BAFI-3210 file (N, C-alpha, C; in Angstrom, 3 decimals, decimal comma, padded with zeros to 6 digits):
// residues 262
n [1|2|3|4|5|6|7|8|9|10|11|12|13|14|15|16|17|18|19|20|21|22|23|24|25|26|27|28|29|30|31|32|33|34|35|36|37|38|39|40|41|42|43|44|45|46|47|48|49|50|51|52|53|54|55|56|57|58|59|60|61|62|63|64|65|66|67|68|69|70|71|72|73|74|75|76|77|78|79|80|81|82|83|84|85|86|87|88|89|90|91|92|93|94|95|96|97|98|99|100|101|102|103|104|105|106|107|108|109|110|111|112|113|114|115|116|117|118|119|120|121|122|123|124|125|126|127|128|129|130|131|132|133|134|135|136|137|138|139|140|141|142|143|144|145|146|147|148|149|150|151|152|153|154|155|156|157|158|159|160|161|162|163|164|165|166|167|168|169|170|171|172|173|174|175|176|177|178|179|180|181|182|183|184|185|186|187|188|189|190|191|192|193|194|195|196|197|198|199|200|201|202|203|204|205|206|207|208|209|210|211|212|213|214|215|216|217|218|219|220|221|222|223|224|225|226|227|228|229|230|231|232|233|234|235|236|237|238|239|240|241|242|243|244|245|246|247|248|249|250|251|252|253|254|255|256|257|258|259|260|261|262]
n.u [-010,248|-012,401|-014,580|-017,202|-019,610|-018,622|-015,548|-013,456|-012,493|-012,007|-010,218|-008,342|-007,418|-006,938|-004,410|-003,137|-003,383|-002,044|001,026|002,303|002,602|000,202|-002,807|-006,348|-010,160|-012,446|-015,375|-017,347|-020,163|-023,669|-025,681|-024,141|-021,732|-022,453|-023,172|-021,890|-018,898|-020,749|-020,257|-017,093|-016,559|-018,225|-017,210|-014,414|-014,764|-015,857|-016,528|-014,036|-012,366|-010,311|-007,160|-005,489|-003,549|-005,015|-007,383|-007,334|-006,735|-008,769|-010,622|-009,353|-009,616|-012,156|-013,290|-012,288|-013,671|-015,715|-016,316|-018,302|-016,560|-013,744|-011,864|-009,147|-005,927|-003,251|-000,268|001,558|001,936|002,519|-000,162|-003,732|-007,133|-010,415|-011,986|-014,620|-017,100|-018,120|-018,215|-016,761|-018,927|-018,020|-016,703|-015,540|-016,076|-013,804|-012,139|-012,372|-012,253|-009,290|-006,781|-004,301|-001,879|000,442|000,786|-001,721|-004,890|-004,688|-006,394|-007,454|-008,682|-011,185|-011,873|-013,672|-014,480|-017,838|-019,954|-018,946|-018,859|-022,044|-022,275|-021,969|-023,066|-025,867|-026,660|-025,821|-027,785|-028,173|-028,640|-029,094|-030,248|-033,095|-032,709|-030,790|-030,748|-030,878|-028,710|-026,451|-026,377|-025,629|-022,905|-021,602|-022,416|-019,928|-017,610|-017,167|-017,525|-015,096|-013,021|-013,638|-012,394|-009,639|-008,175|-008,829|-007,719|-004,793|-002,628|-003,319|-004,662|-005,121|-005,751|-006,933|-007,021|-008,832|-010,127|-006,977|-005,497|-005,605|-005,316|-002,443|000,836|002,595|001,342|002,545|004,319|002,611|001,156|003,204|003,672|001,339|000,468|001,893|004,022|003,106|002,101|004,341|005,350|006,216|006,943|008,780|007,330|005,232|003,126|002,592|002,903|002,438|000,555|-000,235|-002,856|-005,658|-009,436|-011,353|-014,182|-014,841|-017,953|-017,746|-016,881|-018,040|-020,502|-020,216|-020,899|-020,366|-021,256|-023,730|-023,639|-025,273|-028,835|-028,550|-029,469|-029,425|-026,573|-026,035|-027,826|-025,978|-023,599|-024,636|-024,736|-023,987|-022,340|-021,613|-020,150|-017,256|-016,831|-015,842|-014,005|-011,873|-010,500|-010,739|-009,090|-009,128|-010,757|-012,597|-013,557|-015,489|-017,379|-017,695|-019,820|-022,145|-022,932|-023,576|-025,410|-027,569|-030,791|-031,518|-031,704|-029,958|-028,418|-024,626|-022,964|-019,909|-017,833|-015,085|-012,810|-011,675]
n.v [-014,602|-012,623|-010,999|-007,830|-006,536|-004,065|-003,133|-002,830|-005,020|-005,918|-003,780|-004,503|-007,165|-006,554|-005,614|-007,760|-010,311|-008,943|-009,878|-011,878|-014,269|-015,314|-016,347|-015,305|-015,370|-014,197|-012,594|-015,497|-015,926|-015,735|-018,434|-020,573|-019,360|-020,526|-023,124|-024,172|-024,449|-025,784|-028,494|-029,106|-029,438|-031,362|-033,322|-033,361|-033,786|-037,097|-040,643|-041,531|-038,568|-037,669|-037,462|-034,918|-033,640|-033,704|-033,380|-030,223|-029,339|-030,107|-027,801|-025,837|-025,595|-026,302|-023,097|-021,790|-022,430|-021,954|-018,862|-016,299|-013,877|-014,078|-017,009|-016,830|-018,000|-019,501|-020,763|-021,389|-020,149|-019,188|-019,386|-019,991|-019,090|-017,280|-014,289|-013,008|-011,389|-011,806|-013,800|-015,235|-016,543|-018,493|-020,253|-022,765|-024,073|-023,787|-024,702|-026,962|-028,079|-027,455|-029,110|-029,987|-030,021|-029,216|-027,385|-025,389|-023,111|-019,937|-016,249|-013,501|-010,174|-007,991|-004,859|-001,835|001,135|001,396|003,614|004,563|002,214|001,673|004,318|004,034|001,532|002,062|003,650|001,690|-000,161|-002,525|-002,993|-004,934|-004,405|-003,334|-001,000|000,907|-000,210|-003,135|-003,567|-002,478|-005,000|-007,113|-006,414|-005,702|-008,676|-009,757|-008,838|-009,524|-012,759|-012,495|-011,638|-013,776|-015,439|-015,761|-015,818|-018,712|-019,739|-018,610|-016,353|-016,656|-015,321|-012,924|-008,693|-006,547|-003,625|-001,336|001,467|001,843|001,776|003,761|006,568|005,853|006,799|005,990|004,029|001,332|000,876|000,317|-001,165|-003,327|-004,446|-004,914|-006,416|-008,444|-009,234|-011,270|-013,401|-014,115|-012,164|-010,704|-007,135|-007,545|-008,989|-007,911|-007,356|-004,862|-001,615|000,100|002,237|003,065|000,970|000,687|001,080|-000,454|-001,174|000,657|003,124|005,763|004,755|002,846|003,636|006,642|008,751|009,981|008,290|010,272|011,706|009,410|009,950|011,820|010,328|007,860|007,534|008,470|005,787|004,276|005,190|004,987|001,942|-000,117|-002,585|-001,953|000,232|-000,241|-001,957|000,455|002,325|-000,181|-001,057|002,057|003,695|006,627|007,355|008,338|010,963|012,209|009,784|010,515|012,852|012,162|009,988|012,533|013,750|011,977|011,581|011,601|008,792|007,407|007,684|006,495|006,100|006,160|004,641|005,657|004,265|004,678]
n.w [-010,954|-009,327|-008,035|-006,443|-008,933|-011,090|-009,451|-010,627|-012,289|-015,205|-015,254|-013,466|-015,061|-017,973|-016,861|-015,822|-018,108|-020,097|-019,727|-020,838|-019,788|-018,094|-018,323|-019,607|-019,450|-020,997|-019,046|-017,326|-016,583|-015,276|-015,812|-017,578|-015,819|-013,415|-013,683|-015,033|-012,878|-010,867|-012,277|-012,790|-010,297|-009,705|-011,301|-010,256|-007,534|-007,573|-007,378|-008,512|-008,940|-011,317|-012,584|-011,171|-013,057|-015,361|-014,630|-013,615|-016,559|-018,427|-016,794|-018,231|-020,153|-020,339|-019,011|-021,664|-023,202|-022,337|-022,338|-024,067|-024,933|-027,803|-027,360|-025,290|-025,945|-024,368|-024,743|-023,534|-020,996|-017,245|-015,577|-015,309|-015,661|-015,774|-016,291|-012,784|-012,141|-008,463|-008,859|-005,818|-004,851|-005,862|-004,630|-002,469|-004,848|-005,968|-004,671|-004,164|-007,222|-007,809|-006,847|-006,308|-004,472|-004,967|-006,792|-006,271|-006,382|-006,602|-006,044|-007,147|-005,723|-006,181|-005,250|-004,624|-003,355|-001,919|-002,486|-004,551|-006,321|-006,351|-007,592|-010,295|-010,761|-010,762|-013,479|-015,433|-017,796|-017,984|-014,648|-012,392|-009,193|-007,642|-005,496|-003,778|-000,638|-001,544|-003,141|-001,493|000,423|-001,026|-001,807|000,823|001,448|-001,064|000,221|003,149|002,049|000,958|003,221|004,638|002,880|003,672|005,731|005,292|002,958|003,676|001,881|-000,437|-001,168|-003,614|-003,044|-004,656|-004,550|-006,017|-006,007|-004,236|-006,583|-008,251|-006,653|-006,370|-006,959|-008,633|-011,522|-011,915|-009,562|-008,304|-009,441|-009,360|-006,852|-005,400|-007,487|-009,211|-007,396|-005,897|-008,098|-009,009|-010,833|-013,578|-014,957|-016,947|-019,277|-020,249|-022,928|-023,524|-023,056|-019,473|-019,215|-020,911|-020,603|-020,939|-018,813|-020,843|-019,767|-018,052|-016,923|-018,309|-021,155|-022,091|-021,590|-022,614|-021,173|-018,119|-015,361|-013,124|-010,126|-006,866|-005,286|-002,208|-000,078|-001,132|-000,442|002,376|003,403|003,089|004,307|007,143|007,689|009,733|008,851|007,019|007,241|008,217|007,100|005,129|006,454|007,149|004,733|003,264|004,252|003,765|003,253|005,125|006,144|004,533|004,975|007,470|006,965|006,080|007,567|008,717|008,056|008,465|010,045|013,260|014,971|013,263|012,967|013,709|016,451|017,552|020,736|022,216|024,060|027,706]
ca.u [-011,109|-013,588|-014,904|-018,316|-019,258|-017,573|-014,383|-011,725|-011,688|-012,271|-008,499|-007,977|-007,799|-006,209|-002,581|-002,608|-003,293|-000,564|001,055|002,656|002,875|-001,958|-004,188|-007,364|-010,586|-013,072|-016,693|-018,107|-021,163|-024,868|-026,574|-023,740|-020,514|-022,291|-023,404|-019,565|-018,773|-021,475|-020,507|-016,452|-017,402|-019,095|-015,592|-013,443|-015,079|-016,653|-015,610|-012,649|-011,905|-008,992|-005,920|-004,620|-003,081|-006,216|-008,620|-006,387|-006,941|-010,135|-010,454|-008,842|-010,792|-014,602|-013,189|-011,258|-015,128|-017,650|-016,134|-018,851|-015,210|-013,217|-010,879|-006,851|-005,224|-001,587|-000,007|002,916|001,511|001,863|-001,163|-004,579|-008,762|-010,530|-012,134|-016,010|-017,398|-019,423|-018,167|-017,286|-019,198|-017,702|-014,677|-015,414|-016,389|-012,425|-010,577|-012,716|-010,930|-007,852|-006,968|-003,377|-001,028|001,767|-000,367|-002,589|-004,843|-004,576|-006,969|-007,208|-010,360|-010,947|-012,302|-013,679|-015,318|-019,606|-020,323|-018,748|-019,484|-023,162|-022,532|-021,651|-024,095|-027,251|-026,292|-025,726|-029,177|-028,320|-028,431|-030,639|-030,531|-033,873|-032,999|-029,770|-030,460|-030,149|-027,098|-025,775|-026,046|-024,477|-021,755|-021,383|-021,442|-019,472|-016,690|-017,447|-016,849|-013,842|-012,702|-012,972|-011,226|-008,034|-008,645|-009,077|-006,817|-003,735|-001,209|-003,344|-006,231|-004,504|-006,807|-006,757|-007,835|-009,091|-009,045|-006,076|-004,538|-006,324|-004,643|-001,194|001,492|002,871|000,537|003,757|005,170|001,788|001,069|004,304|004,031|000,251|-000,575|002,545|004,879|002,468|001,382|005,432|005,247|007,590|007,008|009,564|006,773|003,889|003,383|002,088|003,736|001,067|000,719|-001,471|-004,002|-007,752|-009,993|-012,743|-015,346|-015,675|-018,794|-017,751|-016,210|-018,941|-021,928|-020,019|-021,309|-019,657|-022,433|-024,099|-023,774|-025,870|-029,502|-027,550|-030,077|-028,152|-025,168|-026,799|-028,139|-024,492|-022,635|-025,492|-024,696|-022,588|-021,156|-020,824|-018,652|-016,388|-015,509|-015,080|-013,194|-010,585|-010,701|-010,668|-009,338|-009,220|-012,140|-013,074|-014,718|-016,635|-018,184|-018,732|-019,874|-022,581|-023,025|-024,417|-026,914|-028,408|-031,584|-030,416|-031,939|-029,945|-026,676|-023,342|-021,867|-018,370|-017,227|-013,866|-011,808|-011,208]
ca.v [-013,327|-011,755|-008,778|-006,671|-006,003|-002,852|-002,662|-003,263|-006,649|-006,106|-003,353|-006,025|-008,142|-006,504|-005,805|-008,984|-010,316|-007,792|-010,320|-013,434|-015,780|-015,308|-016,848|-015,704|-015,188|-013,022|-013,624|-016,734|-015,530|-016,155|-020,139|-020,884|-019,688|-022,082|-024,285|-024,557|-024,569|-027,061|-029,753|-029,173|-029,731|-032,886|-034,612|-032,745|-034,585|-037,436|-041,703|-041,807|-038,047|-037,180|-037,264|-033,503|-032,318|-034,347|-032,263|-029,044|-030,044|-030,274|-026,733|-025,001|-025,619|-025,340|-021,998|-021,410|-022,376|-021,280|-017,278|-015,347|-013,364|-014,565|-017,138|-016,458|-019,472|-018,439|-022,267|-021,781|-019,510|-020,447|-019,179|-019,777|-018,609|-016,418|-013,703|-013,078|-010,592|-012,390|-015,436|-015,152|-017,080|-020,321|-020,357|-023,588|-025,374|-024,090|-025,397|-028,512|-028,456|-027,172|-029,634|-030,179|-028,967|-028,095|-026,343|-024,868|-021,712|-017,981|-015,048|-012,555|-010,313|-006,841|-004,329|-000,934|001,302|001,375|004,802|004,596|001,226|002,175|005,069|002,740|000,338|002,862|004,089|000,464|-000,724|-004,150|-003,239|-006,265|-003,959|-002,138|000,417|000,841|-001,223|-004,299|-003,427|-002,468|-006,088|-007,850|-005,800|-006,824|-010,423|-009,765|-008,272|-011,060|-013,271|-012,431|-011,539|-015,444|-016,263|-014,701|-016,515|-020,612|-020,144|-017,181|-016,060|-017,386|-014,818|-011,030|-007,244|-005,442|-001,836|-000,347|002,814|002,958|002,147|005,213|006,904|006,310|008,089|005,642|003,281|-000,033|000,467|000,086|-002,893|-004,402|-004,002|-004,978|-007,774|-008,674|-010,000|-012,362|-013,683|-014,185|-011,854|-009,066|-006,744|-007,596|-010,020|-006,916|-006,591|-003,217|-000,041|-000,154|003,210|002,379|000,299|001,925|000,435|-000,675|-001,795|001,720|003,683|006,376|004,321|001,665|004,513|007,950|009,807|010,350|008,212|011,066|010,878|008,905|011,000|011,558|009,844|006,440|007,725|008,191|004,715|003,190|006,084|004,832|000,304|-000,478|-003,240|-000,968|001,592|-000,843|-002,094|001,178|001,762|-000,832|-000,549|002,807|004,596|008,499|008,109|009,143|012,608|012,076|008,947|011,302|013,506|011,401|010,169|013,849|014,477|010,911|011,695|010,946|007,426|005,876|007,875|005,022|006,515|005,456|004,867|005,910|003,551|005,586]
ca.w [-010,620|-008,881|-007,056|-006,829|-010,001|-011,346|-009,158|-011,590|-012,707|-016,525|-015,167|-013,279|-016,081|-018,942|-016,857|-015,818|-019,563|-020,963|-019,057|-021,974|-017,947|-017,451|-020,005|-018,879|-020,025|-019,928|-018,337|-017,512|-015,671|-014,924|-014,950|-018,088|-015,264|-011,891|-014,520|-015,628|-011,752|-010,754|-013,891|-012,840|-008,465|-009,357|-011,887|-009,172|-006,098|-007,760|-006,285|-008,789|-009,925|-012,841|-011,576|-011,269|-014,686|-016,121|-013,754|-014,487|-018,184|-017,737|-016,167|-018,724|-021,624|-019,971|-019,140|-023,001|-025,015|-022,383|-022,195|-024,696|-026,196|-028,135|-025,879|-024,767|-026,287|-024,478|-024,392|-022,682|-019,940|-016,271|-015,213|-016,618|-014,630|-015,905|-014,591|-014,158|-010,625|-008,121|-008,794|-005,457|-003,446|-005,535|-003,668|-002,139|-005,843|-006,675|-004,537|-004,657|-008,336|-007,781|-005,364|-006,046|-003,422|-005,165|-008,056|-005,443|-007,393|-006,757|-006,185|-007,309|-005,229|-006,815|-004,062|-004,857|-002,543|-002,177|-002,784|-006,872|-006,943|-006,671|-008,516|-011,452|-011,069|-011,133|-015,068|-016,565|-018,662|-017,136|-013,184|-011,521|-008,035|-007,602|-004,074|-002,846|000,597|-001,964|-003,969|000,086|001,040|-001,966|-002,320|002,282|001,398|-001,277|001,416|003,858|001,584|000,399|004,071|004,954|001,992|003,724|006,860|004,644|001,724|003,729|001,278|-001,656|-002,299|-003,382|-003,172|-006,283|-004,256|-007,170|-004,784|-003,866|-007,205|-008,566|-005,421|-006,543|-007,539|-009,876|-011,568|-011,842|-008,861|-007,396|-009,719|-008,744|-005,615|-004,895|-007,830|-009,470|-007,168|-005,546|-008,594|-009,795|-012,925|-013,135|-016,493|-018,409|-019,343|-020,358|-024,379|-023,637|-021,603|-018,701|-018,430|-022,114|-020,561|-020,322|-018,492|-021,519|-018,892|-017,366|-017,376|-019,607|-022,255|-021,985|-021,763|-023,257|-020,319|-016,989|-014,535|-012,656|-007,670|-006,531|-004,334|-001,181|000,672|-001,140|000,212|003,519|003,702|003,071|005,576|007,966|007,915|010,717|008,099|005,302|007,326|008,847|005,375|004,242|007,199|007,038|003,442|002,400|005,712|003,339|002,974|006,903|005,854|003,043|005,797|008,393|006,657|005,498|009,344|009,868|007,890|008,675|010,823|014,436|015,551|012,226|013,219|014,010|017,395|017,803|022,118|021,631|024,696|027,622]
c.u [-011,614|-013,569|-016,024|-018,243|-018,892|-017,311|-013,412|-011,619|-011,956|-010,801|-007,595|-006,509|-007,010|-004,620|-002,108|-002,646|-002,470|000,765|001,682|002,728|001,305|-002,079|-005,188|-008,415|-011,601|-014,313|-017,135|-019,511|-022,351|-024,989|-025,370|-022,262|-021,072|-022,433|-021,364|-018,787|-019,123|-020,174|-018,320|-016,351|-017,196|-017,417|-014,854|-013,752|-015,695|-015,749|-014,750|-012,522|-010,601|-007,950|-005,833|-005,200|-004,428|-007,540|-008,175|-006,488|-008,530|-011,007|-010,405|-009,364|-012,086|-013,800|-013,084|-012,815|-016,245|-017,504|-016,932|-017,747|-014,912|-011,605|-009,137|-007,087|-003,293|-000,954|000,779|002,598|001,511|000,977|-002,309|-005,843|-009,297|-011,624|-013,721|-016,191|-018,807|-019,024|-016,916|-017,215|-018,971|-017,111|-014,705|-015,222|-014,263|-011,479|-011,096|-011,658|-009,767|-006,819|-005,419|-001,962|000,378|000,915|-001,599|-002,902|-004,562|-005,725|-007,084|-009,030|-010,198|-011,786|-012,664|-015,115|-017,187|-020,841|-019,617|-019,161|-021,233|-023,981|-023,076|-022,431|-025,590|-027,049|-026,138|-027,580|-028,951|-028,646|-029,709|-031,381|-031,588|-033,612|-031,378|-029,403|-029,973|-028,477|-026,420|-025,393|-025,454|-023,601|-020,862|-021,327|-020,892|-018,322|-016,328|-017,034|-015,529|-012,826|-013,117|-012,501|-009,899|-008,334|-008,594|-007,763|-005,535|-002,942|-001,899|-004,452|-005,362|-005,857|-006,015|-008,036|-008,281|-009,175|-008,205|-005,500|-004,192|-005,558|-002,919|000,042|002,474|002,407|001,467|004,482|004,022|001,302|002,083|004,306|003,009|-000,549|000,470|003,785|004,596|002,222|003,240|005,805|005,603|007,056|007,551|008,266|005,766|004,891|002,901|002,607|002,249|-000,138|-000,837|-002,449|-004,661|-008,496|-011,684|-013,622|-015,937|-017,157|-019,237|-017,252|-017,557|-020,328|-021,395|-020,705|-020,437|-020,284|-022,911|-024,332|-025,179|-027,641|-027,826|-028,206|-029,188|-027,031|-025,191|-026,477|-026,565|-023,418|-023,782|-025,259|-023,138|-021,212|-020,346|-019,831|-017,905|-015,190|-014,864|-013,877|-012,142|-010,037|-009,815|-010,417|-009,616|-010,542|-013,165|-014,243|-015,558|-017,326|-019,024|-019,152|-021,518|-023,111|-024,115|-025,319|-027,680|-029,473|-031,207|-031,028|-031,122|-028,483|-025,899|-023,014|-020,737|-018,066|-015,868|-013,220|-011,034|-008,792]
c.v [-012,537|-010,543|-008,981|-006,198|-004,653|-001,815|-002,938|-003,765|-006,422|-005,372|-004,107|-006,720|-008,175|-006,231|-006,946|-010,686|-009,494|-008,523|-011,790|-014,576|-015,586|-016,197|-016,463|-014,707|-014,915|-014,221|-014,557|-016,444|-016,161|-017,951|-020,268|-020,880|-020,440|-023,018|-024,828|-025,367|-025,775|-028,182|-029,633|-029,704|-031,021|-033,665|-034,232|-033,834|-036,689|-039,214|-041,437|-040,066|-038,524|-037,718|-035,840|-032,480|-032,994|-033,419|-030,572|-028,749|-029,481|-028,782|-025,812|-024,855|-025,031|-024,270|-020,759|-021,259|-022,305|-019,600|-016,928|-014,640|-014,440|-015,253|-016,842|-018,097|-019,363|-020,439|-022,801|-020,485|-019,789|-020,495|-019,165|-019,658|-017,998|-015,847|-012,960|-012,229|-011,452|-013,345|-015,894|-016,593|-018,552|-020,838|-021,800|-024,307|-025,472|-025,176|-026,194|-028,918|-027,992|-027,799|-029,455|-029,918|-027,796|-027,188|-025,060|-023,283|-020,467|-017,253|-014,168|-011,779|-008,107|-005,846|-002,758|-000,137|001,212|002,308|005,033|003,480|001,341|002,891|004,844|001,727|001,258|003,403|002,333|-000,273|-002,689|-004,946|-003,775|-004,935|-002,952|-000,876|-000,006|-000,126|-003,050|-004,277|-004,147|-004,647|-006,739|-007,035|-005,860|-007,944|-010,268|-009,913|-009,170|-011,948|-013,149|-012,267|-013,326|-016,623|-016,159|-016,215|-018,544|-020,238|-018,439|-017,718|-016,457|-015,595|-013,190|-010,414|-006,919|-004,307|-000,921|000,992|003,014|003,278|003,429|006,371|006,923|006,862|007,408|003,902|001,802|000,106|000,222|-001,598|-004,502|-005,139|-004,769|-006,372|-009,027|-009,871|-010,769|-013,260|-014,303|-013,825|-010,501|-008,462|-006,153|-008,370|-009,929|-006,978|-005,248|-002,165|-000,219|001,382|003,799|001,393|001,062|000,605|000,522|-000,919|-000,814|002,419|004,316|005,874|003,294|003,297|005,678|008,532|009,245|009,780|009,537|010,443|010,626|010,971|011,149|011,313|008,495|006,772|007,625|006,546|003,403|002,904|005,161|003,767|000,301|-001,429|-002,524|000,022|001,667|-001,474|-000,585|002,065|001,812|-001,101|000,423|003,987|006,165|009,077|009,124|010,153|012,425|010,812|009,473|012,333|013,062|010,915|011,240|014,209|012,983|011,577|011,307|009,627|005,970|006,116|006,909|007,069|005,295|005,741|004,896|004,973|004,488|005,722]
c.w [-010,166|-008,030|-007,137|-008,099|-010,544|-010,149|-009,365|-011,722|-014,251|-016,048|-014,334|-014,270|-017,357|-018,418|-016,547|-017,502|-021,010|-020,448|-020,480|-020,980|-017,866|-019,439|-019,146|-019,281|-019,221|-018,525|-018,149|-016,831|-016,127|-014,668|-016,597|-016,373|-013,452|-012,791|-014,554|-013,635|-011,128|-011,079|-013,275|-011,746|-008,781|-009,842|-011,002|-007,787|-006,282|-007,143|-006,896|-009,491|-010,869|-012,174|-012,095|-012,346|-015,713|-015,859|-014,447|-016,383|-018,724|-017,658|-016,586|-018,928|-021,069|-020,006|-020,846|-023,294|-024,255|-021,784|-023,652|-025,128|-026,442|-026,938|-026,294|-024,835|-026,364|-024,213|-023,081|-021,815|-018,585|-015,225|-016,062|-015,432|-016,194|-014,867|-015,075|-012,266|-010,338|-008,260|-007,943|-004,301|-004,449|-005,191|-002,951|-003,722|-006,371|-006,186|-004,254|-006,015|-008,296|-006,848|-005,106|-005,106|-003,477|-006,357|-007,275|-006,150|-005,971|-006,362|-006,469|-006,366|-005,899|-005,978|-004,920|-003,629|-002,946|-002,475|-004,214|-007,175|-006,982|-007,584|-010,245|-011,692|-011,178|-012,790|-015,987|-016,948|-017,696|-015,175|-013,108|-009,991|-008,395|-006,494|-004,404|-002,154|-000,651|-002,966|-002,492|-000,071|000,271|-001,516|-000,790|002,068|000,692|-000,591|002,121|003,422|001,172|002,124|005,306|004,420|002,407|004,624|006,340|003,470|002,194|002,193|000,272|-002,087|-001,723|-003,720|-004,110|-005,499|-005,223|-006,210|-004,562|-004,691|-007,694|-008,173|-005,590|-006,947|-008,953|-010,182|-011,811|-011,391|-008,002|-007,273|-009,572|-007,690|-004,447|-006,068|-008,566|-008,511|-006,205|-006,170|-009,874|-010,737|-012,217|-014,921|-017,080|-019,847|-020,632|-022,514|-024,350|-022,774|-020,546|-018,429|-019,511|-021,867|-020,884|-019,866|-019,517|-020,964|-018,323|-017,611|-018,525|-020,995|-022,612|-022,640|-023,018|-022,634|-018,601|-015,764|-013,144|-010,667|-008,489|-005,864|-003,313|-000,169|000,322|-000,235|001,753|003,936|003,615|003,791|007,040|009,013|008,314|009,800|007,432|005,912|008,679|007,844|005,089|005,053|007,366|005,514|002,384|002,949|005,067|002,850|004,256|006,782|005,769|004,073|006,318|009,205|006,114|006,213|009,751|009,136|008,072|010,055|012,173|015,211|013,866|012,381|014,591|015,496|017,588|019,288|021,737|023,575|026,150|028,311]
res [m|f|g|m|g|r|s|g|t|r|m|c|a|n|i|l|n|n|s|r|d|v|e|l|q|g|e|i|g|g|a|v|g|s|k|m|m|a|w|l|a|s|v|a|t|q|k|q|p|p|e|p|v|r|m|y|g|l|a|r|a|a|f|r|d|s|t|p|s|r|p|m|v|r|s|r|a|r|w|f|g|h|k|t|p|r|h|e|r|h|f|a|r|y|e|a|i|f|s|d|p|s|r|q|p|h|y|v|y|c|l|r|n|p|f|h|v|w|r|s|y|r|i|m|p|w|n|k|f|k|t|v|g|a|f|l|e|a|w|i|r|s|v|q|t|y|e|r|m|i|h|q|a|p|g|r|i|h|l|f|n|l|d|d|m|v|r|a|p|d|l|l|t|w|v|e|a|n|l|l|d|q|l|e|l|t|p|d|g|f|r|r|d|i|d|k|l|e|n|s|n|s|a|s|n|k|l|g|l|k|p|s|p|p|p|v|s|d|m|i|q|i|a|v|d|r|e|a|a|r|m|v|r|a|y|f|p|w|m|e|d|e|l|a|r|y|e|a|q|a|p|l|h|k|r|l|f|r|f|r|a|a]
***
């Protein structure tokens, strides 16, 4: 499970780990995550790679041993994995590691609109993005990777659109249709009522305060970026008015003009 940070990866992990059929480890990021993936990929692609059963066992042990939090151990779980933001960049390595045609990997990509993601990033003490431009470049690259993955692994990429879930009138109905059904999971195996699950990694829970809105100039910079605007319209169509409002506040030479076919 991956996606841009601050996009609901923790909430999605809490939902999946609520099922007894899932063993999903915590974040394995930074240098540790990259080195782990490089090592597993090199083992899987060496001249005489291990049999798939052994390779999958090595990966499962690596996920357990590399997580900085207490490892999840559910030997009878039908799915195992880990959640780490921005690990979509290792997609090719995952595909090489889990290459058994009868047990192909599935991926959950967590997505949230860039305005709210940037708002959340700005308040975090560990935020490494110095400018909204640097953040937006990373957000666009992440979504572009997701779009490539859809074509390379059809049927195995599942979208967890945090904004869409928040808008849903019934949480469980949305989760079943957009997440559980694709993984052949049911709420019958849930350990807790889904309505009682919390996003323990939200800015409010982490820092005890709600993030303030970014400067309007930041919002305008996001809105006038052609690729970002395309993605917002594709994945968050209900934000059209907000997007247009920011576009209208941009200097004339930076505005986006869309031409309608006659």
